[in-house]
N, C-alpha and C positions, 0 to 999 in steps of 0.2 A: 179841561173839558169835564163836565159833570157826568157821573155814571148814571145810566138809566136805572129805573126802579128795580127791574128784574135782576140786574147785575149786583146792585147794592144788597138786595135781599139774599141772593145766592152767597155773596161774600160773608154776610152776617151769619147765615146758616152754617157755612163752612167753618167759621170760627168756633161755633158751638160744637159742631161735630168733630172737629180736630181735637178738642178737649176730651171728648168721650173716647176717641180712638187712641189718644196718647195714654189714657188710663189703662187700656187693654194691651196695646202693642208697643208703646214707647214713643220716643220723640217724633213729632209731626210738624210740618209746616205746610202752608198752602198759598195759593196765588191770591194775595190781598187786593190786587188791582181789579182783575177780571173774574176771579173765581173759576178758573178753567182746569185746575189741578190740585191734588192733595198728595203730599209726599210723606211716606212713613220710612223713617230711618232705621236701618238694621232690623228689619222684620225677620224674626227667628223662624227658620225652616225646620221641619221635622227631619228625621233621618231619611236617607234615600236620595239625597241631592248632593251635588258636587260642592256645595257651599253650606255653611251653617246659618248665614244671614244674607239677606239681600235688601237693597233699598228698593222701595216700591213707589211708583208714581201713578196715581189713579187719575185717569182722564175724566174730568167732570164735564158732562154735556152742557154747552153754553149757548146753543142756538135757541131760537124761540119756537116752541117752548123748550126750556132747558131743565137742568136739575133744579129741584127734585122731581118735577113732573116726569122727566125722562131719566131712566135708569142708566148708570154707568155700564159700559159694555167691554172696556178693555183697561188693562193696566200694564205698566212698563217695568221691566227688570233688566239686569245685566244680560246682554245678548249671548253670553257664553254659559248661561245656566243650563245644566244638564242633569239627568238622573245620575246617580252614582255609578251606574253601569254604562254610562255614556250614550245611551239611546236618545234619539230625538224625542221631542215632547209634542204631543198633539195640542192643538189650539194655541201654539206658540209661533210667532212670526218675527223674523228679523227686520223686515221692512214695515213701515208704518201703515196704519189704516188710511184709506183714501189718499194714498200718495204722500202722507205726512212723514217727511224725512227728518223733521226737527229733532226728535229724540233718537231716531235710528243713527243719525250722524254723530251722536254723542255716545254711541256704544250701547244703546238700549234696544231690547227686543220687546215685543208685547204679546200678552195673552189676551185672547178674546173669550171671556166668560160673562154670563149675565144671570140675574135672578129672574126666573120665570114668575109671571104674575106679580110684577113690581107694584107695590102699594106704598107710596111715599108717606112717611110719617108727617104729621102736622108739625109745624115749626114750634108749637108750644108744648108738644108731647113727643119728643124724639124717641122715647122708649116704646112707642106704639106705632108700628109700621116700619117700612124699610128706610135705611139711611146709608151713608158711606160706612158706618160701622158694620151694618149687615153685609155690605159688599166686602169689607176687609175680612169678616168671618168666612164668607164664601171663598175668598182667596186662600185662607188658611186651610179650609176643608179640601180645596183642590190640591194644595201641596201635600196634604196628608194622603190623598188618594192618587198619588203620582203614578201608580201602575195603570190606572185608567187613562191617564194623560199620555201614555206612551203610544207612539205611532206604530 
């Protein structure tokens, strides 16, 4: 079955963005079939967490309209991620959004964070506007500000 134009464009864009993210954060992979996720392996956490690295799975919006018109709003990490003092974390959920248990069943929990005022970058100038690299930078900023994430 042939992919529709939106899916093919999203997958092509993910390929370009995965390269940019890998330069900043390390090894990445993504859903080459439907373009519904991007995975960052061994994302380095700042001090203040019970782990030094986590694998991150960014949920890429795939409805119509999907990414890049629609900003990502959640990402998945190990369900047992905690601050180093063991406190629960705000914006972190062990169950999936909208009843999505696919990742939760595999031991993942998710954070719900988003970029206010999302302005997607043009496919031909990814450095101007928001991309998944912008979102990965937001994830890093949230991990640096873990005290604000505490419940």
